[in-house]
N, CA, C and O atoms as a Tripos MOL2 file, in Angstrom:
@<TRIPOS>MOLECULE
protein
  216   215    54     0     0
PROTEIN
NO_CHARGES

@<TRIPOS>ATOM
      1 N           1.6050  -34.5760   37.0520 N.3       1 MET1
      2 CA          2.3530  -34.9280   38.1890 C.3       1 MET1
      3 C           2.5330  -34.0680   39.0350 C.2       1 MET1
      4 O           2.5580  -32.8660   38.7740 O.2       1 MET1
      5 N           2.7410  -34.7400   40.5910 N.am      2 VAL2
      6 CA          2.7720  -33.5800   41.4540 C.3       2 VAL2
      7 C           4.1910  -33.5260   41.5750 C.2       2 VAL2
      8 O           4.9840  -34.4380   41.3380 O.2       2 VAL2
      9 N           4.4830  -32.1360   42.0460 N.am      3 PHE3
     10 CA          5.7820  -31.7580   42.0060 C.3       3 PHE3
     11 C           6.5690  -32.7320   43.5830 C.2       3 PHE3
     12 O           5.8880  -33.0450   44.5610 O.2       3 PHE3
     13 N           7.8820  -32.9990   43.4610 N.am      4 LYS4
     14 CA          8.7660  -33.4220   44.4760 C.3       4 LYS4
     15 C           9.8710  -32.8460   44.2490 C.2       4 LYS4
     16 O          10.6280  -32.7930   43.2800 O.2       4 LYS4
     17 N           9.8560  -32.1480   45.9290 N.am      5 PRO5
     18 CA         11.2690  -31.2480   45.9700 C.3       5 PRO5
     19 C          12.4890  -32.0630   45.8500 C.2       5 PRO5
     20 O          12.6690  -33.2710   46.0080 O.2       5 PRO5
     21 N          13.4250  -30.9260   45.4710 N.am      6 ASN6
     22 CA         14.8120  -31.7340   45.6600 C.3       6 ASN6
     23 C          15.4640  -30.8040   46.8690 C.2       6 ASN6
     24 O          15.7820  -29.6150   46.8410 O.2       6 ASN6
     25 N          15.5260  -31.5120   47.6500 N.am      7 TYR7
     26 CA         15.9030  -30.8790   48.9650 C.3       7 TYR7
     27 C          17.2850  -30.1080   49.0220 C.2       7 TYR7
     28 O          17.5710  -28.9800   49.4230 O.2       7 TYR7
     29 N          18.3200  -31.5190   48.2660 N.am      8 ASN8
     30 CA         19.7850  -31.2880   48.0920 C.3       8 ASN8
     31 C          19.9080  -30.1580   47.2540 C.2       8 ASN8
     32 O          20.9020  -29.5550   47.6570 O.2       8 ASN8
     33 N          19.1840  -29.2910   45.8640 N.am      9 PHE9
     34 CA         19.5550  -29.0660   44.9460 C.3       9 PHE9
     35 C          19.0000  -27.0860   45.6430 C.2       9 PHE9
     36 O          19.6370  -26.0540   45.4310 O.2       9 PHE9
     37 N          17.3860  -27.2540   46.6130 N.am     10 GLN10
     38 CA         17.4240  -26.0090   46.8940 C.3      10 GLN10
     39 C          18.3230  -25.9340   48.6970 C.2      10 GLN10
     40 O          18.6700  -24.9560   49.3600 O.2      10 GLN10
     41 N          18.4060  -27.0130   48.8990 N.am     11 ARG11
     42 CA         20.0960  -26.4370   50.0130 C.3      11 ARG11
     43 C          21.0580  -25.6810   49.2430 C.2      11 ARG11
     44 O          21.4860  -24.5270   49.2770 O.2      11 ARG11
     45 N          21.1810  -26.3150   48.8090 N.am     12 ALA12
     46 CA         22.8670  -25.6280   47.4920 C.3      12 ALA12
     47 C          22.9210  -24.5670   47.5630 C.2      12 ALA12
     48 O          23.8200  -23.9450   48.1280 O.2      12 ALA12
     49 N          21.3090  -23.7830   46.6190 N.am     13 GLU13
     50 CA         21.0760  -22.8110   45.9440 C.3      13 GLU13
     51 C          20.9000  -21.8090   47.1020 C.2      13 GLU13
     52 O          21.3890  -20.7150   46.8160 O.2      13 GLU13
     53 N          20.2690  -21.8740   48.4900 N.am     14 ARG14
     54 CA         20.4770  -21.2890   49.6190 C.3      14 ARG14
     55 C          22.2230  -20.5100   50.2020 C.2      14 ARG14
     56 O          22.6170  -19.4110   50.5930 O.2      14 ARG14
     57 N          22.8540  -21.9760   49.9230 N.am     15 GLU15
     58 CA         24.2790  -21.8380   50.6600 C.3      15 GLU15
     59 C          24.9230  -20.9070   49.6140 C.2      15 GLU15
     60 O          25.6060  -19.9870   50.0630 O.2      15 GLU15
     61 N          24.7870  -21.0300   48.2060 N.am     16 ARG16
     62 CA         25.1460  -20.6030   47.4720 C.3      16 ARG16
     63 C          25.1150  -18.6110   47.4350 C.2      16 ARG16
     64 O          25.9540  -17.7180   47.5580 O.2      16 ARG16
     65 N          23.2760  -18.7170   47.1390 N.am     17 ALA17
     66 CA         22.9020  -16.8690   48.1840 C.3      17 ALA17
     67 C          23.5600  -16.9960   48.9640 C.2      17 ALA17
     68 O          24.6280  -16.4930   48.6160 O.2      17 ALA17
     69 N          23.6160  -17.3300   49.7660 N.am     18 LYS18
     70 CA         24.4630  -17.0820   51.3310 C.3      18 LYS18
     71 C          25.6100  -16.3130   50.9340 C.2      18 LYS18
     72 O          25.8900  -15.1350   51.1570 O.2      18 LYS18
     73 N          26.5310  -17.6790   49.9730 N.am     19 GLU19
     74 CA         27.8100  -17.2890   49.9880 C.3      19 GLU19
     75 C          27.9660  -15.7840   49.4720 C.2      19 GLU19
     76 O          28.6440  -14.8350   49.8660 O.2      19 GLU19
     77 N          26.9280  -15.9870   48.2800 N.am     20 ALA20
     78 CA         27.2590  -14.0920   47.4220 C.3      20 ALA20
     79 C          26.9820  -13.3080   47.8910 C.2      20 ALA20
     80 O          27.1160  -12.2410   47.2920 O.2      20 ALA20
     81 N          26.4610  -13.2970   49.1520 N.am     21 LYS21
     82 CA         25.9480  -12.5420   49.9920 C.3      21 LYS21
     83 C          26.8430  -12.2040   50.6740 C.2      21 LYS21
     84 O          27.0070  -10.9840   50.6440 O.2      21 LYS21
     85 N          27.5710  -12.7760   51.3430 N.am     22 ALA22
     86 CA         28.6460  -12.2150   52.3410 C.3      22 ALA22
     87 C          29.9370  -11.9890   51.7180 C.2      22 ALA22
     88 O          30.7720  -11.4150   52.4170 O.2      22 ALA22
     89 N          30.3410  -12.4060   50.2660 N.am     23 GLU23
     90 CA         31.2460  -12.4050   49.2940 C.3      23 GLU23
     91 C          31.1450  -10.4350   49.1730 C.2      23 GLU23
     92 O          31.9660   -9.5670   49.4710 O.2      23 GLU23
     93 N          29.7870  -10.3670   48.6170 N.am     24 ALA24
     94 CA         29.8720   -8.3570   48.5520 C.3      24 ALA24
     95 C          29.9680   -8.2070   49.3480 C.2      24 ALA24
     96 O          30.6750   -7.1990   49.3620 O.2      24 ALA24
     97 N          29.6820   -8.5900   50.7400 N.am     25 LYS25
     98 CA         29.4350   -7.9960   51.6670 C.3      25 LYS25
     99 C          31.1980   -7.9570   52.7170 C.2      25 LYS25
    100 O          31.3520   -7.6740   53.9050 O.2      25 LYS25
    101 N          32.1930   -8.3390   51.7280 N.am     26 ARG26
    102 CA         33.4140   -8.6820   51.9120 C.3      26 ARG26
    103 C          34.1940   -7.7220   51.2430 C.2      26 ARG26
    104 O          34.9950   -6.9520   51.7730 O.2      26 ARG26
    105 N          33.9420   -7.8020   50.1620 N.am     27 LEU27
    106 CA         34.0970   -7.0160   48.7120 C.3      27 LEU27
    107 C          33.6670   -5.6900   49.4870 C.2      27 LEU27
    108 O          34.6710   -5.1530   49.9530 O.2      27 LEU27
    109 N          32.9130   -5.2400   49.6720 N.am     28 GLU28
    110 CA         32.5500   -3.7510   50.1140 C.3      28 GLU28
    111 C          32.8500   -3.0930   51.6240 C.2      28 GLU28
    112 O          32.5080   -1.9550   51.9470 O.2      28 GLU28
    113 N          33.3870   -3.8110   52.2740 N.am     29 LYS29
    114 CA         34.2040   -4.1130   53.4540 C.3      29 LYS29
    115 C          35.4080   -3.7130   53.4430 C.2      29 LYS29
    116 O          35.8370   -2.7940   54.1410 O.2      29 LYS29
    117 N          36.1570   -4.4830   52.5150 N.am     30 ALA30
    118 CA         37.7370   -4.1750   51.5080 C.3      30 ALA30
    119 C          37.5130   -3.1570   50.3490 C.2      30 ALA30
    120 O          38.5280   -2.7040   49.8200 O.2      30 ALA30
    121 N          36.3380   -2.7620   49.9140 N.am     31 GLU31
    122 CA         36.7940   -0.8740   49.1980 C.3      31 GLU31
    123 C          36.7010   -0.1230   50.2940 C.2      31 GLU31
    124 O          37.5860    0.7260   50.4110 O.2      31 GLU31
    125 N          35.7540   -0.1900   51.2790 N.am     32 ALA32
    126 CA         35.7970    0.7890   52.3350 C.3      32 ALA32
    127 C          37.2940    1.1780   53.1190 C.2      32 ALA32
    128 O          37.9020    2.2080   53.4120 O.2      32 ALA32
    129 N          37.4830   -0.2610   53.2630 N.am     33 LYS33
    130 CA         39.1630    0.1060   54.0150 C.3      33 LYS33
    131 C          39.5180    1.0480   53.1210 C.2      33 LYS33
    132 O          39.5180    2.2260   53.4780 O.2      33 LYS33
    133 N          39.9170    0.6480   51.6740 N.am     34 ARG34
    134 CA         41.0350    0.8030   51.0310 C.3      34 ARG34
    135 C          40.4720    2.5330   50.4520 C.2      34 ARG34
    136 O          41.2260    3.4300   50.0740 O.2      34 ARG34
    137 N          39.2970    2.5790   50.5240 N.am     35 ARG35
    138 CA         39.1120    4.6050   50.4690 C.3      35 ARG35
    139 C          39.6380    5.4230   51.5240 C.2      35 ARG35
    140 O          40.3130    6.4360   51.3410 O.2      35 ARG35
    141 N          39.1690    4.7550   53.0780 N.am     36 ALA36
    142 CA         39.8930    4.9950   54.2390 C.3      36 ALA36
    143 C          41.3920    5.3040   54.4750 C.2      36 ALA36
    144 O          41.8780    6.1620   55.2130 O.2      36 ALA36
    145 N          42.1410    4.2150   53.5090 N.am     37 ALA37
    146 CA         43.0930    4.2770   53.4590 C.3      37 ALA37
    147 C          43.9180    5.9850   53.1570 C.2      37 ALA37
    148 O          44.7290    6.8040   53.5890 O.2      37 ALA37
    149 N          42.6380    5.5610   51.7330 N.am     38 ALA38
    150 CA         43.6850    6.7160   50.6640 C.3      38 ALA38
    151 C          42.8070    7.8130   50.6670 C.2      38 ALA38
    152 O          42.5960    8.5310   49.6900 O.2      38 ALA38
    153 N          42.3060    7.9320   51.7640 N.am     39 GLY39
    154 CA         41.7050    9.5680   52.4490 C.3      39 GLY39
    155 C          40.4610    9.7970   51.3080 C.2      39 GLY39
    156 O          40.0050   10.9400   51.2940 O.2      39 GLY39
    157 N          39.8300    8.7700   50.2930 N.am     40 GLU40
    158 CA         38.5790    9.7390   49.9630 C.3      40 GLU40
    159 C          37.5880    9.7590   51.2960 C.2      40 GLU40
    160 O          37.6200    9.5500   52.5090 O.2      40 GLU40
    161 N          36.6350   10.1780   50.1690 N.am     41 PRO41
    162 CA         35.4980   10.3510   50.9300 C.3      41 PRO41
    163 C          34.1650    9.2280   50.8210 C.2      41 PRO41
    164 O          33.7420    8.8800   49.7190 O.2      41 PRO41
    165 N          33.6880    8.8190   51.8590 N.am     42 GLU42
    166 CA         33.1130    7.5860   52.2510 C.3      42 GLU42
    167 C          32.1220    7.5030   51.6220 C.2      42 GLU42
    168 O          31.2690    8.3510   51.8840 O.2      42 GLU42
    169 N          31.8310    6.5790   50.6490 N.am     43 LEU43
    170 CA         30.8780    6.7980   49.9830 C.3      43 LEU43
    171 C          29.0170    6.3930   51.2390 C.2      43 LEU43
    172 O          29.1150    5.9770   52.3940 O.2      43 LEU43
    173 N          27.9280    6.6150   50.6900 N.am     44 PRO44
    174 CA         26.9040    6.1530   51.2450 C.3      44 PRO44
    175 C          26.1400    5.2640   50.8420 C.2      44 PRO44
    176 O          25.8090    5.3290   49.6580 O.2      44 PRO44
    177 N          25.5890    4.1040   51.7120 N.am     45 PRO45
    178 CA         24.9850    2.9040   51.2410 C.3      45 PRO45
    179 C          24.0000    3.2820   50.2990 C.2      45 PRO45
    180 O          23.3250    4.3040   50.1750 O.2      45 PRO45
    181 N          24.0830    2.0740   49.5730 N.am     46 THR46
    182 CA         23.3210    2.5440   48.7860 C.3      46 THR46
    183 C          22.1570    1.3700   48.8850 C.2      46 THR46
    184 O          22.5130    0.2710   49.3110 O.2      46 THR46
    185 N          20.7430    1.5780   48.4960 N.am     47 PRO47
    186 CA         19.5440    0.6070   48.9140 C.3      47 PRO47
    187 C          19.1010   -0.5170   48.3720 C.2      47 PRO47
    188 O          19.0430   -0.7570   47.1660 O.2      47 PRO47
    189 N          18.7510   -1.2860   49.3390 N.am     48 GLU48
    190 CA         18.5720   -2.5980   48.4570 C.3      48 GLU48
    191 C          17.4240   -2.2390   46.6690 C.2      48 GLU48
    192 O          16.8710   -1.1870   46.3480 O.2      48 GLU48
    193 N          17.4510   -3.2800   46.0760 N.am     49 GLU49
    194 CA         16.3650   -3.5630   45.2590 C.3      49 GLU49
    195 C          15.8010   -3.8730   45.7290 C.2      49 GLU49
    196 O          16.0400   -4.4050   46.8130 O.2      49 GLU49
    197 N          13.8160   -3.6490   44.8380 N.am     50 PRO50
    198 CA         12.8420   -4.1410   45.7890 C.3      50 PRO50
    199 C          12.3100   -5.3740   45.3640 C.2      50 PRO50
    200 O          11.4310   -5.9820   45.9760 O.2      50 PRO50
    201 N          12.7320   -5.6680   44.5310 N.am     51 GLY51
    202 CA         12.9940   -6.8810   43.5850 C.3      51 GLY51
    203 C          14.1690   -7.9660   44.2910 C.2      51 GLY51
    204 O          14.3270   -9.0350   43.7020 O.2      51 GLY51
    205 N          14.8380   -7.7510   45.3120 N.am     52 GLU52
    206 CA         15.9710   -8.6000   45.7840 C.3      52 GLU52
    207 C          15.8050   -9.4860   46.7830 C.2      52 GLU52
    208 O          15.5390   -8.6090   47.6050 O.2      52 GLU52
    209 N          15.7410  -10.3860   47.3560 N.am     53 GLU53
    210 CA         15.2040  -11.4160   48.1430 C.3      53 GLU53
    211 C          16.2200  -11.8630   49.2510 C.2      53 GLU53
    212 O          16.9550  -12.7210   48.7630 O.2      53 GLU53
    213 N          16.4820  -11.6480   50.3310 N.am     54 GLY54
    214 CA         17.4160  -11.8300   51.6210 C.3      54 GLY54
    215 C          17.5420  -12.6890   52.4840 C.2      54 GLY54
    216 O          18.3730  -12.5470   53.3810 O.2      54 GLY54
@<TRIPOS>BOND
     1     1     2 1
     2     2     3 1
     3     3     4 2
     4     3     5 am
     5     5     6 1
     6     6     7 1
     7     7     8 2
     8     7     9 am
     9     9    10 1
    10    10    11 1
    11    11    12 2
    12    11    13 am
    13    13    14 1
    14    14    15 1
    15    15    16 2
    16    15    17 am
    17    17    18 1
    18    18    19 1
    19    19    20 2
    20    19    21 am
    21    21    22 1
    22    22    23 1
    23    23    24 2
    24    23    25 am
    25    25    26 1
    26    26    27 1
    27    27    28 2
    28    27    29 am
    29    29    30 1
    30    30    31 1
    31    31    32 2
    32    31    33 am
    33    33    34 1
    34    34    35 1
    35    35    36 2
    36    35    37 am
    37    37    38 1
    38    38    39 1
    39    39    40 2
    40    39    41 am
    41    41    42 1
    42    42    43 1
    43    43    44 2
    44    43    45 am
    45    45    46 1
    46    46    47 1
    47    47    48 2
    48    47    49 am
    49    49    50 1
    50    50    51 1
    51    51    52 2
    52    51    53 am
    53    53    54 1
    54    54    55 1
    55    55    56 2
    56    55    57 am
    57    57    58 1
    58    58    59 1
    59    59    60 2
    60    59    61 am
    61    61    62 1
    62    62    63 1
    63    63    64 2
    64    63    65 am
    65    65    66 1
    66    66    67 1
    67    67    68 2
    68    67    69 am
    69    69    70 1
    70    70    71 1
    71    71    72 2
    72    71    73 am
    73    73    74 1
    74    74    75 1
    75    75    76 2
    76    75    77 am
    77    77    78 1
    78    78    79 1
    79    79    80 2
    80    79    81 am
    81    81    82 1
    82    82    83 1
    83    83    84 2
    84    83    85 am
    85    85    86 1
    86    86    87 1
    87    87    88 2
    88    87    89 am
    89    89    90 1
    90    90    91 1
    91    91    92 2
    92    91    93 am
    93    93    94 1
    94    94    95 1
    95    95    96 2
    96    95    97 am
    97    97    98 1
    98    98    99 1
    99    99   100 2
   100    99   101 am
   101   101   102 1
   102   102   103 1
   103   103   104 2
   104   103   105 am
   105   105   106 1
   106   106   107 1
   107   107   108 2
   108   107   109 am
   109   109   110 1
   110   110   111 1
   111   111   112 2
   112   111   113 am
   113   113   114 1
   114   114   115 1
   115   115   116 2
   116   115   117 am
   117   117   118 1
   118   118   119 1
   119   119   120 2
   120   119   121 am
   121   121   122 1
   122   122   123 1
   123   123   124 2
   124   123   125 am
   125   125   126 1
   126   126   127 1
   127   127   128 2
   128   127   129 am
   129   129   130 1
   130   130   131 1
   131   131   132 2
   132   131   133 am
   133   133   134 1
   134   134   135 1
   135   135   136 2
   136   135   137 am
   137   137   138 1
   138   138   139 1
   139   139   140 2
   140   139   141 am
   141   141   142 1
   142   142   143 1
   143   143   144 2
   144   143   145 am
   145   145   146 1
   146   146   147 1
   147   147   148 2
   148   147   149 am
   149   149   150 1
   150   150   151 1
   151   151   152 2
   152   151   153 am
   153   153   154 1
   154   154   155 1
   155   155   156 2
   156   155   157 am
   157   157   158 1
   158   158   159 1
   159   159   160 2
   160   159   161 am
   161   161   162 1
   162   162   163 1
   163   163   164 2
   164   163   165 am
   165   165   166 1
   166   166   167 1
   167   167   168 2
   168   167   169 am
   169   169   170 1
   170   170   171 1
   171   171   172 2
   172   171   173 am
   173   173   174 1
   174   174   175 1
   175   175   176 2
   176   175   177 am
   177   177   178 1
   178   178   179 1
   179   179   180 2
   180   179   181 am
   181   181   182 1
   182   182   183 1
   183   183   184 2
   184   183   185 am
   185   185   186 1
   186   186   187 1
   187   187   188 2
   188   187   189 am
   189   189   190 1
   190   190   191 1
   191   191   192 2
   192   191   193 am
   193   193   194 1
   194   194   195 1
   195   195   196 2
   196   195   197 am
   197   197   198 1
   198   198   199 1
   199   199   200 2
   200   199   201 am
   201   201   202 1
   202   202   203 1
   203   203   204 2
   204   203   205 am
   205   205   206 1
   206   206   207 1
   207   207   208 2
   208   207   209 am
   209   209   210 1
   210   210   211 1
   211   211   212 2
   212   211   213 am
   213   213   214 1
   214   214   215 1
   215   215   216 2
@<TRIPOS>SUBSTRUCTURE
     1 MET1         2 RESIDUE 1 A MET
     2 VAL2         6 RESIDUE 1 A VAL
     3 PHE3        10 RESIDUE 1 A PHE
     4 LYS4        14 RESIDUE 1 A LYS
     5 PRO5        18 RESIDUE 1 A PRO
     6 ASN6        22 RESIDUE 1 A ASN
     7 TYR7        26 RESIDUE 1 A TYR
     8 ASN8        30 RESIDUE 1 A ASN
     9 PHE9        34 RESIDUE 1 A PHE
    10 GLN10       38 RESIDUE 1 A GLN
    11 ARG11       42 RESIDUE 1 A ARG
    12 ALA12       46 RESIDUE 1 A ALA
    13 GLU13       50 RESIDUE 1 A GLU
    14 ARG14       54 RESIDUE 1 A ARG
    15 GLU15       58 RESIDUE 1 A GLU
    16 ARG16       62 RESIDUE 1 A ARG
    17 ALA17       66 RESIDUE 1 A ALA
    18 LYS18       70 RESIDUE 1 A LYS
    19 GLU19       74 RESIDUE 1 A GLU
    20 ALA20       78 RESIDUE 1 A ALA
    21 LYS21       82 RESIDUE 1 A LYS
    22 ALA22       86 RESIDUE 1 A ALA
    23 GLU23       90 RESIDUE 1 A GLU
    24 ALA24       94 RESIDUE 1 A ALA
    25 LYS25       98 RESIDUE 1 A LYS
    26 ARG26      102 RESIDUE 1 A ARG
    27 LEU27      106 RESIDUE 1 A LEU
    28 GLU28      110 RESIDUE 1 A GLU
    29 LYS29      114 RESIDUE 1 A LYS
    30 ALA30      118 RESIDUE 1 A ALA
    31 GLU31      122 RESIDUE 1 A GLU
    32 ALA32      126 RESIDUE 1 A ALA
    33 LYS33      130 RESIDUE 1 A LYS
    34 ARG34      134 RESIDUE 1 A ARG
    35 ARG35      138 RESIDUE 1 A ARG
    36 ALA36      142 RESIDUE 1 A ALA
    37 ALA37      146 RESIDUE 1 A ALA
    38 ALA38      150 RESIDUE 1 A ALA
    39 GLY39      154 RESIDUE 1 A GLY
    40 GLU40      158 RESIDUE 1 A GLU
    41 PRO41      162 RESIDUE 1 A PRO
    42 GLU42      166 RESIDUE 1 A GLU
    43 LEU43      170 RESIDUE 1 A LEU
    44 PRO44      174 RESIDUE 1 A PRO
    45 PRO45      178 RESIDUE 1 A PRO
    46 THR46      182 RESIDUE 1 A THR
    47 PRO47      186 RESIDUE 1 A PRO
    48 GLU48      190 RESIDUE 1 A GLU
    49 GLU49      194 RESIDUE 1 A GLU
    50 PRO50      198 RESIDUE 1 A PRO
    51 GLY51      202 RESIDUE 1 A GLY
    52 GLU52      206 RESIDUE 1 A GLU
    53 GLU53      210 RESIDUE 1 A GLU
    54 GLY54      214 RESIDUE 1 A GLY
């Protein structure tokens, strides 16, 4: 049987991944802001995992 793409599902997955990435960035910025306010040293950025898709 031929694969029939489910565009709505694929779009929902892309939107979910996009929102998760944005949320992670917001949390990282909030943590950096908290650290700066507390006078703690800044952490170096973590490299992306080779298996992650962007």
